[in-house]
N, C-alpha and C positions, 0 to 999 in steps of 0.2 A: 810360365810361373809354377813354381813348386808349392804344393799346398799339403799340409799335414792334418791328420785327424786330432782336434783338440779335446781332451777327456771333459773339459768343462764349457767349452765353447767360447772361451774368452778371446782367442785370435782366429776362430774359425771364419772362413769365407761366408759372406751373406748369401751368394748364389742367386741374387735377385733376379738376374737375366734368365736363369734357368727356370725358376718358378714362373716368370711371366711367359716365358715361351711356352712352357708346357701347359699353362691355362690357354694359351691361344691355340695349340694344337689338339688339346682335349676335346674340342668341339667336333672333330671329324670322327670320333666314337671309334667303332670296330674297324674303320679303315686303316687306322694307325697300326695296330699290331699285325693286320694283314699284310701291309706293306712290309713291316719290320721282319716278319718271318721269312716273307719272300726274298728279301734282300740277304738275310742271314744264310738261307739255304743256297742262294746262287754264289754267294761269298765262300761258303764252307758246306759243300753238299754232303759230306760224310756226316754232319750233324742231323740231317733229317731222319736218320736211322735211330736216333735218340729220342724221337717224340713219337706219340701215338698217331694213327692214321687220322683220326678225327681231332682237330686242333682247336676247336671252339673253347673249350674250358682252359687250354694252355695259354690262348691269348688272354683271356679274362685274367688268369693268374698273374701273367707277366706284367700287365699293365696295372692291375691293382697293386702289386709289389712295387713297380716303379712310382706310382702315384704317393705311395706311403712314404718312399725314400725322398722323393722330392720335398713333401711336406716337412720333413726333417733335414733338408738338405744343409742347413746352417749348422747342425749339430748331430752328425749321423751316430756319434758315439751313444746318444740316447737309445738308438734302436739297434745297436750291434748285437744283442741277443737274438732279435728277430732275424736279422740278416745272416747270422751264423747258423740258424736254424734252417733258413732257406738253402744255405750251402750244403748243410747235412743232407737235406732231402734231395737236393739235385745229385748228390754222389751215387745214389742207387741207380739212376738212369744212364750213369756213365759219363756225366759231364765233368770235365777237367777244368782246372784254373785258366789255362789259355783260352778255352772256350768263352770265358767272360770278356776277354779283349775283343774277340769276333763279334760277340753280342754288342759290345760298346761301339765298334765301329759302324755296325748296321743301325744303331740307335740313333747315332749323330746324322747319319745319312737320312734316315727317316724324319728327323726333326726338321732337317734342312728342306726336304721335300714338301712338307705341310706348312712351312713357315713363310714361303713366298718371298717378297721383298723385304720383310722384316729381319731376315737372316743376315748375319755380317760376321766378320772375322771375330769380334768381341764375344758375340753370343756362342759361337763354335768353341772358341777357347774356354769359356766358362763351362760349357758342357763337357768338354774333355777333362777339365780338372775335377769336376764333380764325379764323373764317371770314373776316374783314376782313384779316387778316394773309396767309391762304391765297390769297384772290382776288387780293390786290395782288401777291404773288409771281408768280401765274399770268399776270396782266395784264403785267407787267413782262418775262416771259420771251417772251410773244407780240410785245410792242413791239420788244424787241431782235432778235427773228427777222426781223420785217417789215423792218427797216431793212437787212437783209443779203441777203433772198433772197424769191422769190414764195412764196404759200401752196402752190402746186402748179404742176407742169410738165404739158404734154401732150406725147404721143409717139405718132407713127405706127408701125404695125406694117409693117416693110419686107420681112421674110421670116419664114416660119413653117415649121418643118420638124419632122415628126412623127418621132421617133426610135424610138418603141416604142408600144404601144397606149395607154399612159397617160403618156408624157412627150413634151414638145415643147421645141424650142428656138427662141426668138423673138430677132428683132433689131429693135430700136426706135430710130426716129429722134427725139431729143428737140428740142422747139421751141426751146430755148436752153441755153446752157451748163449742164451738171448736174455739179457738183463733188462727188466722193466720194473716199474712200480704198479702194484694192482690198481686198475682203473685206467691205466694208459691204453693207446691204441697204436697200431702200426699198419703201414701201407701194404697191401698185397698186390702181386701181379700174377696172373695166369699166362700159360704160354699162348692161349687163344687170342689174347689181347695184349701183345707186347707193348711195353711203356705206357699201359693204361693203369694207374695204381689207384686201389680203393682202400680206405681206412676201415679197419675193423678192430674192435676192443678184445683184449684177452679176457676170458672169463673165468680165469684161475689165477691162484698164486704161482709165481715162478717155481718150477719144480726141477729136482735134481735130474730127472731123466729127459729133460729139455723138450717135454711135450707141452702143447698150449691147446686151449679150446677156443673156437670161434663160433659165434652165432651169426649166421648170414641169412639175410632176406634177399630173394629173388627181384632186386631192384637195381636197374642199370645193367650194363653188359657184364662187368665183372661178377655182381651179385648172382645174375642169372646163370652164369657159367658155373660158379661155385654151387650153387643149389641143384641145378638140373644135369650138369655135364661131367663134372668132375668126379672120379672114382678113386678108391682106395689104390695107393701106390703111385699115384701122379704126384708130381713135384711143382711147388709153386715158389715164389720169391718173396721174401719179407723185407721191408725197409725198417729203419730205426724206429723204435718206440717213442711216442710224444704224448703230451697231454697232462693237464693239471687236474683232473676229476680223481684225485687220490685222497686217501684218508689222512687226516690230522687227528691223531689220537691224544693230542696234549691240551685240548681245549676245556676238558672236564665236563662236557656236555654229552647228552645222550644223542643217538643217531637216527635220523630219519632218511630212508633209502627209498627213492621214488623213480620207477622205471616204466616205460612205455614200449613195447614191442621189443625188438631185439636189442634196445637200450638197456635191457636187463644185463647184458654181458658185463660191462664194467661194474655194475651194481653187485653182481654176483661175486666178482673178484674182491670188491671192498668187503662184502660180507664175509667172505672166506678170511680176509685179512683180520677182520674183528674176532673171528673165531680163535685166532692164534694169540690174542692179546692176554696177558696174565690175569687181568680183571676187566672183562668186557662190560661196556656201558649197555644200559637198556637200547634195544634196536627195535624200530618199527620199519617193515618193508611193505611197500605198496606197489603193485604191478597192474598194469592196465593194458587192455586191448579192446578191439571192437567186438570180436567173437570168441568163443572158449578155445579154439584151436590157436588164437593168438597168445595164449597163455601156456606157451610150449614147454616151459620148465618148471611149472608149478607144483609138480610132485617132488621135484628135488627140494624146493623151498619148504613144502609141509613137512618132509623129513628132517630138515634142519630145525623147524619150529618145534617138533616133538622132542628133539634131542637137547636144545638148548632152552632153559627156562628164561633167559633174558630176551628172546626173540619172539616178536609178534608178526605174522605175515596176513595181509589183507589184499584182495583182488578186485578188479572193477572191470565191468564190461559195459561199453558205451553204446553198442547198438543192437544187442541181443540180451534179453532178460533171462537169467539162469539163476536163481537165488541158491541153488545147490552148489554152484560153482563160485560165484562171486556177487558182489554188490552191484547194483545198477548205476550207471552214470560214467563220467570220466574219472581218471585216476585223481586228477586235482580235485574234483568234486568229493571224493571219497576221502582224501585226505583232510579236507576242509571239515567234514562232517564228524571225523573221530578226533577226540580229544583236544588238548591244549599242548602246544609245541614251544612254549617259551624256553625250556631247557635243552632244546635240541639243535644240532646243526644238520642241515639238509644237503642231499647229494642227488642231482636230477640228471637223468639221461633218457632221451627218446626222440621222437619226431619233432621238427622245430615248432609246429603248432602246440604240441603237448608240453613242450619245455616252456614255451612262452607263457602258456596259461597257467602252469604250475608255479613258475616264478612269480607271476603277477599275484596269485593267490597267497603266496607265502608272504610276500611284501606286505599285502593287505593284512595279513594276520601277525604283523609284527617283527617278521624277520628282518635282519640288517643284510646288506650285501655280503659282509664278511661271514656270514652264518650259512650262505648257499654256495655250493660249488657245482659248476657245470663242465661238461667236457670241452676241452679246448685243444686243438690238434698241434698248432705250430707255435702259438704265443699267447700270452695273456692279453695282448693288445690286438685289435681287429683292424687291419689296413682298410682305409676308406674305398669304397667303391666308385670310382670316377668315370671308367670308360663303359659305354654301352656295349652289350653284346647281343 
């Protein structure tokens, strides 16, 4: 059977057997992606080099993406932007269009393995039809992206400054123009951990000299390496920038910028964007940390506050009282204590707990969802998590 991707879902296959079979197999949890990757690497051993040594996160990501695709199997066109973003992300690791066919063959084999006597020719045919649509969409996304930009960039570390025990500010010189919107992030790979990519936000406006600034916490293998081991002159790889935590200067509202820890990086880029506007709005910046050393870039903020009359900066410390440096409490508590924010748009970035509590506070204080922007790496929609890892 030949199937086509319908832009409106009018004649799209229902793929009811695919959905039912996926529900059946999902109960086996992490055993499913374990088997799938084992089959894939036996089928195409060269593909193993495209993945990190530790595969736990890769298994989770793959099956989460597949779960999301199956949920929209009847009309994949609804999630084409998401699938194209996946394909763009795959390019940096060296994945080619033909690899999707090998993955599809392993997936069919895996579903058969866990389906038992439920598996039959009709179920297999429907899976193959669904995967044909899915892999074509991914391949098209990769093809479009390849016509616009490289699979990855290389960048030399031209300065490395330790701001605290576990935070460093790195300045990179990218080998070719690196276009992004202030507030976005990009995946970074270090030679010590091949094929293990970690996202970091650029902390500055795009510059003519192709330099970017990253704020890195020693969290995870890549983060610890960037903070503790990488030195000036070393080279890292960058993937394509992503994210929607970007300034909307056309709302007519003032701006509330809220950051926790190294979540200040995209907030700093957005603030720099505001400084270039013909008529900047009123801007209030709140930065939070547990201890004073967590406010690693506060001096730069204070300098901007002295320079721009429309800017107000406040800092908060949640675990150590030091009134000479900051107010006491979490950053969300500090925002709640100061002023009324009816005429403001909010931009929030930081650790998950800090973001959650801040968004809850903003909503309780009358903010609507369309007045709050958060960092999103791949897409505005978040695939559901169905497989345990």
